[in-house]
Structures are given as structure tokens and as C-alpha cells.
N, C-alpha and C positions, 0 to 999 in steps of 0.2 A: 340389237338385232337378236341376239341369243335370248335376251329377256323376253322379247315379244314371242318368239317361237316356243320357248319353254312355257311361257304363260298361257298361250293358246292351247298347247297340248294338255297342260294341267287342268284348265277350265273345261276343256272338251271331255277329258276323262271323268270329271265330276258330273257333267250334265248328261253324258250318253246314257247311263242307266235309266234316267228319268225323262228321256227325250220324247217319249210318247205322251207324257203329261204336260210337256212344255209347248207353248205356242211358238211359231216361227219367229215372231217379233221379240219374244222374251229371249230366245237363244241369241238373236242378233245383238240385243242390248248388253248381254253378259260378255259377248266376245269383244265389245268395245274396250273393256278394261285392259286386257293385255296389249291391245294396239296402242292405247294412250301411254301405258308404261314403257313400251318399246320406243315410242317417239321421244318420251321424256329423257330416256337414258341414252339412246343412240342417235337422235336427231331425225331429219327427214328421210335419209336413205333407209334407216331401220324402220321408220314408219311405213314406207312403201312396201318393204318386205313383209311387215306385219299385216298390212292390208291384204296382200296377196295370199299369205298363209291363212289369214282369217277367212278370206273368201272361200278357199278350198275346204277348210274345215266346216264352214257353215253349209256349203253345198253338199259335201259328202255325208256329213253326220247328222244334220238337223233339218234338211229339206227332203221330204219324201219324193221319190223312193230313196231310202237310205243306202249308203255305201256305194253310190253311183254318182256320176256327174250329171245324170239326167235331172232336169228341173221339173218337168211335168207341167202343172197348171200355170196359167199366166200370172196369177197372184204371187207365185213363188219367184217368177222372174222379176216381178216388181220389187219383192223383198230383197233379192240379191242386189238389184241395181241401187236401191235405197241404201243398203248396207255399205256398198262400195263408195257411194257419194258421201255418206255421212262419215265414213272412216277417213276418206281423203281430206274432208273439211276439218275434221277433228285433228288430224295429223298436222295440217297446215296451221291451224290455230295454236296448237301446242308449240310448234316450232317458232312461230311468231312471238309467242309469249316468252319462250326461252331466250330468243335473241334480244327482245326488249329488256328482259331482266339482265342479260349480260351487258347490253349497252348502258343500262342504268348503273351497273356496278362500275363499268369503265368510266362513266361520267363522274361518278362519286369519287373514284380514285384520282381522276384527273383534277377534280375540284380540290381534293385534299392536298394534292401535290402543289397545285397552283397557290393554295393558301400558304403552304410552307415556304414557297419561293417568294410570295408576297411579304411574308413575315421577315424575310431577309432584307427587304427594302428598308425596314425601320429598325433593324438590328445594328449592333456595333461589332460584328464579327470581322476579323481581318480577311483580306482577299483570299489567302490560301484556304482557310477553313470554309469560307463561303463557296469557293469553287468545288471543294470536295463534296459539299452537300448538294450542289447543282448536279454534278456528274452522277452522284448516287441516286438522285431523284430520277434522272433520265434513264439510268440503268434499270431501276425498279419499274418504270413506266413502260419501256419498250423491250427490255430484255435483250439488248444487243450483245455481241460477243465481247466488245469493249466499247467504252465511251471515254473521251478525253476532252479536256478544256485546254486551249493554248492561248498564251498571251504574248504580245509583242515584247521582244527583248530590248528594244531601243537601240539596237546596233546601228552604227553609221552605215550610210549607203542606201537610204530610202526607208529604213525602218520596217522592211518586209520580213525580217527573221522572226520566227515564232518558236516558243519553247513550251514544252508540256508543263502545265501548272497543276493539274489534278487528273487522275485516271481511276476508272472503276471497271471491273470485269477482268478479263485476261490481259496480261502485259502485251504491249504493241511490239511487233518485230521492227527491225531496222528498216526494212523495205516499206512497211506501213508508215513509219515515221517520215521517211523520205517522201512518200506519196502525199503526205499532208501539207507539204510546202505550198504556200499560196501561189496562185497564178500571177505573174507579173502584171502590175497595174490594178489589181483588186485584191482585197483581203481574203475573200473566200467565195465559194459558190453556194447557191442554195438548191442545187440539183444533185442527185446522186451520181456518182461516177462508178461504173461497174468495175469489179475486181475479179470477175470470173465466177461461174457457178450462180447460185441464187443469192449471193451476198453482195452488197454495195457499200461503198464508203460514203456516208452522208455528211456533208460539211455545211454548217450553217454559221453565218457571220453573226457575231455579237455586236450590235450597234446601238448606241445611245445618242439621241439627238443628232442622228446622221453621222456620227463619228464612230469608226470601228474601234472597239476596245478589246477584241479577242475573237476566238473561233471555237465552236463546239463541233466535234466530229464523233461519229460512231460507225461501227461495222454492223450492219443490219440487213435484213431482208427487205423486200419491197414494202413501202409504206402506203397505206390508204390515204386519200385526200384529207380525211379528218385527223389522221395521225400526223400528217404534215403540218396542218394548222396547229395542232397541239404542241408539236416540237418547236415550231416557230414562236408560239406563245411562251414556252419555257425559255427559249433563247432570249426573247425580249425582256422577260422578268430577270433573267440572270444578268443580262447586259446592264440593266438599270441598277441592280444591286451591286454589281461590280464597279460601275462608275461611281456610285455613292461611296463605296468603300475606298476607292482611290482618291476621291475628293476629300474624304475625311482624313486619310493619311497625309495628303498634301496640306490640309489645314493644320494638322498637328505639327508637321515640319515647319510650316510658316510661323506658328505660334512659338515653336522652339527657337527658330532663328530670331524672332522678335525679342524673346526672353534673353537670348545670348547677347543681342545688341544692347538691350536695356542694362544687363549686368555689366557689359563691357563699358558702356558710357558711365554707369554709376561707379565702377571701379576706377576709371580714369579720373572722374571728378573727385572721388574720395582720396585717391592716391595723390592727385595734384594738390589738394588742400592740405593733406598731411605732410607732403614733402616740402611745401612752401615754407612753413614755419621753421623747421630745423635748418633748412638750407639758408633761409634769410638770416637766421641767428649766426650760422657759421660764416656766411659771407660778411656780415657786419663785424664779427669778431676779427676775422682775418684782415679786413680792410683797416680796422682800427690799429691792429698790431703793425701793419705795414706803414701807415701814414704817421702814426704818433711818434715813432722813434723813441728818443730818450725821455719824452714827456710823461710816459707811463711809469708809475711806481711798480716795484716788484709785485706788490699785492694785486694791483690792477691787471698786470700781465698774467699772473696766476689765475685770476678769476676768468679772464678771457679764454685762456687755454683750457680751464675746466669746462667752460661753456662749450667750446669746440668739441671736447671729448664727449660730453653728455649728449650733445645733439648728434654726434656721429653714432653713438650708441642707439639713439632714437631712430636714425635712418637704418641702422642694422636690424633693429627689431621690426621695422616696417617691412623691410625686404624679407625677413624670416616669415612674417605673417602672409605676405603675398605668395611665397613659395609653399607654405602650408596649404593655402587655399588652392593653389594649383594642384598639389598632390591629392587633395580631397576631391576636386572636380574631375580629375583624370582617372580616379579610381586606383591610384598606385600607393595609397596609404597602407602600410603594413604595421601590425602590432608586434612588439617584442616584449611579451609579458614576462614578469619576474616577481618573485616575492619581495615586497618593498615595504619598509616601515613608513607609516603616514608622515612621521616627522621628517623623513628624508625628502618626501614630496614637497612639504611646506618649505624646508630650508632651501631646496633647489629653486623653487618658485620665487622666494624672496631675494635670492642672490641675483636673479635675472630681471627682476621687476624694477620699474622706475615710475614714480608718481609725482604730480606737481606739488611744489611747495614743501616737499619732504614730510608729509604727515606720518605719524607713527602707525604701526600695525601691531595690534594686540593679539597674540596667539594663545589660545586656551585649548590644549590637547590633553585628554585623560592619560594618566601614566600607564594604564593597562590596555591602551588601544591596540587591537590586533593588527598585524601586517595585512597588506592588501595585495591582490594579484593583478597588476596593471603594467602598462608600458610607462615607466617612470618619467621619461623625458616628455611624453605627450601630456601626462597628467600635470607635470610641472608647468607646461605651457598653458594648460587650462586654468590652473590656479593663478598663474602670473597675469593672464588676461583679465580674470575676474577681479583681482586685486587692483590692477591699474584702472579698470572701469569704475570700481567702487571709490578709489581715491579721487578720481576726477569730480565726483559728485558729492563727496563727503564735506560737510561744512568745516571751516577752519577751527582747529582745536579739537575736532572729533576724530578719534583714531578709527581706522578700519579694523574690524574684528574677524578673526578666523577661529572657528570652533569645529569640533568633530564629535559625532555620537555614533554608537553602534545600533543598527536597526535590524530587527528580526525580519528575515526575508520570506516568511510564511512557506517554508519547505523548499525554497529556491536558493538557500544559502543566505548567510547574514551579509549585511551591507554596512559600509561606513559612509555616513552623510557628512561631507565636508562643506561648511557654509562660510560665505564671505558676506559680511554685514557692513553696510554704510548707513549713515543717518541723514542722507540727502533727501531729495524730493520724492524718492520712491518711483515705482512703476505702476500705473493704473492697471486694474484687472483686465481691461479690454485690450491692453497692449502687451501682455506678458508672453504671448506666443510670438508676436511680430518682432519683439525686441531682439530675438535671436536670428532674425533674417539679415542678410547682408545689406548694408547701406540703407536700412529702413529706419529713418528717424521717426520716433514716436513722441507722444506728448509727455512721456515720463522724463523730462529733462533733456530730451534730444539724444538719448542713448542709441548708438548705432555703430556701424563700421564692421570691420572684419573680426575684431577680437571676440565678440560674443558668438558670432557665427562659427568661428574656428573652434571655440570651446565646446559648443554644442556638438559639432561634427566629431571631435576627438572623443568626447564622452560616449556618444552613441556608437562609435566604432568599437567600444568595449562592451556594447550591449547594455549600457547603463543610461541614466537619464539626468537631465539638468533642468532646473526650474527656478522661478523667481517668485517670491511672495513678500508680504509685509514684514518688516523687521520690528521687533519689540521696541517701542518708544519712537517709531517712525523711521522711514527710510526703506531701503531695499535689502532683501536677504536672498542672495544667489546660492543655491544648494546643488551639488552634484554628488552622485553615488559612486562608490568603488566596491568591488566584491572582496569580501574577506578571504584571504588565502587559506586553503585547506592544508594544515601542517600536521605531520605525524607527531605522535606524543614524544618521540625521542629526538625530534628536530632540535638542533642546538642554536637556532637563530636567536640572536640577542634581542632582548626586549627593546621596543622602540623608546628612544630617550624623550623625556618631556621637553617641549620647546620653551624657549625663554618667554616670559610673560609679555614682553613688549620689545619689538624690533623696529627701530626707525628706518625708513626708506628714504635715501637721499636721491636727488636728481630731479629732472623735469619730465613732463609727459612725453611718452614715446610710442606706446602701442596704439593700435587702431581699434 
């Protein structure tokens, strides 16, 4: 309005000195400019004021007799009438174009937001993040004081309880939260409920395939019919995206339960298989001792008692492995790191290992091997499991070999590679990842069970790695890394002692 009045005054001031040389029509055309500017800035009300102001300026200043409201000749009346009609039409056209431009912008914004919500339908976002984006989109589109998304809590007694899952805008008061409780018998209303003044609480049900999955609510002023349609479109998109997210979570839970069932069945099968052999041996030995009486020689009795002791140790190692796997799966595994000579890890592993037919284990450790920073008991279990695994597949007369080398860590500290080598059938390249999975028998000689899986878990708990590759001369070479301990120069830790070149392992198979 101010733009129009100031513009008419400025244009008139410029034209008045030359009005004797200007025609009546020319003056009218020039006065159109500030009217159009006023309408463009202030809308139709400003346009009407501009038309009235322009009419007065045109009549007083540019239609003879000047400086009076007298019009005089009939052609001047015609000019005034044409001026008024043209200005009104121009103002109306400009206002229409402005509204059309504003509607086009709103449609573009609505289309963009719908595209964002449609993109949620094919995304992999969790429900919480999805709902946060939905309420943010509604807040941006309608500008309410607050907007919130509510989901059923699954509480007993009809499932009517709703809880706030995401909110945008100002926080809701306790009274507003209480007012959002659904009406008994239905999930939500699709009509606004007045809360006083010019603001209403708008509640829209989120339904997918006729099933309620939540509710969208916002504190807003009156909505136009097109805004209602847009809001319900947003709600429909949000409901579909939410349902898809919930179905995906249910599918993940179902897959997890299936995997748990599979592992449980596999564990039961493996444990049953591994328990049967030592239990059968113990049962046979005990039965023979009970029934034979004095028929057994002292040497036979000693052999049976040794068998019972060995198979009892086998059962003990089986239980230890099961407990270890339980600790790994429950997340209760804790490391107790200490500076440890590698030779101590090897000696401890060999003391607790048992292999079939008692093959020898050849140990070759460098005399200057640095100590490592590990949980000694866990690393002993790793090495013991690898040794027992290697001994089961090592040909008769071929010893299992244990070697160690120091490897440069490329700025991440040095490592000690501890390797266990057998000369059995080896492990094909395609199976070298799966061989460390629980109960996964692969083509490489049927290597499987808990032992390798536990070894991998214990090594990775230290932030290290275990792998298997081809052994020189054939067979499998299992290698795991241990970090070299950082020792101050004045540390008095004794040098690790070299291991004996060959250590025989007695006893029968016992690990998994």
C-alpha cells in the first residue's frame, strides 16, 4: 500500500511539469506502473487503494481543468472510466498470478516432501528415525506449534495405550498429552477437536491395509480442504513406511530366532556326538572292571583306569569349550592382559592338550622372541584347540609343528605370528573362512566343531586375527597373531626360554 502511494506521488511529481505536453492517455499509462507495483507487494487490498489514489492523482493533476475534481469534456470521463477499469483488471490479474505462483510453490514443496516420504518406503531406517523424519516433514509443511507421532505400547487390556515416539516443534504439556488419548473403540479421529482460540488439535490415524499402526497429531490452526488432503497423504505414506519398518524388524527377529534354533540344534548334535564316544569308553571300562574281577591282570586294570582318566579329561575339556562358547555368546568374556613370554603360552597349551594316538609336537621358537601382551589363559586355549585340531588330521608318523616369527606391524606395533602346522588334507581356499564357524563341516577333511570357533573368538577379542593357509609340503597351517608387549628399557623381565625341540603329547582326542 505504501509502495503504491509513494510510487504514484513520485511518478506524478515527475510528470506534472510536463503535463501540458503529455496526452491524457499517456499519463494514464504511466500511472499504471505504481499500481501494479503496489498490487505485487501488498496484494489486492493494496491494489484497491492504489487504484483509488491513482484515480485522484489522474483527475486532479492530468485532466483539465487541473488541480480540481472537475472533469469537463465527455472524453475525459471516458478516460477516467477506462483508467479505473484497466487498473482493476490489472490488479486482479496480478493478484491471480501471485496466488498461482504461491500455489505452484506449495505444490512443489508438497511434491518434494511426498518424495522424501516415498523414499522412506524403500529405505532401511529404523522406526524411531523414520518417525522423526515424518514429524519433521509435517512441521515444515504446516508450521504447527507442535506435531507428534504416537505408537501403540502393546499394553494389556485392549492395546489402546499410545506413547509418544517422535515430536517436532514445542514440547507438549501434560494436558495436551492426556488429550491425545484415543477415544475408546477407535484408534483416532480424522477431524479437528477444538482446544480454544484459533488452534485445534488435529489427530489423524496411521493405518496400513486397514490396520492401525499409530497416530499423527498436531496443534494447528484451521486447515483448508487441500491441506487436509495433503496431511492425510502424508499420514498414508508414513503408515506404509512404518509398517514396512516394523515388518522388517519382525523379519530380523524371526531370522535371529531361526539362527538360534539352528545353532542350538547343531550344538546339541555336536555335543551328543562328542559326548557319546568318551562316555561309551568310560562305560565299557567300568563294566569290564566290575564284571571281570580277578580275570584281569594288573596291566589290564591299569590300562582301563588310564582310559577312564583320559576320557574324563576329554569330557572336562568338552565342558570347558561349551562354557567358553557361552561366555562368548553372552558377551561376558573379559580379558586379563599381562606381559607373557610366548614360551609360557606354548608350555601351558601343551600341558592341557590331548591328541589321538599320541603324535609328537615339534616346537621351534626363536631364542630372542619378545614377550607378548595377552590374556595367557585364553591364548593357551587358542593354541591347545589348534594343536588338537591339527593332531586329528596329521598323518601317522608326522609331528605337529609349532613355530613363531616376529612381524612388523606397519606402525601399529610388532606382532608375533604363532603357527600350528599339520601335514594332513589341508583346507581348500573356498572353505578357509567357514572353517572357523561353529559346527560347519567343510570339505577340508571335515574340520568343524567349537574348537576353531572358540579360537577365532578369543583371538579377535584381543583385536588380533587368525587364518589358515597351505603348509609347506602340504597340509594346513593355522596362524594367529599376538601383540608384542611394550617394555621399558630398564624392565627386568627374563628372556623367554627356548622350548624343547620336540614334546610328545599323550592321550586320546578330547577337544571339540
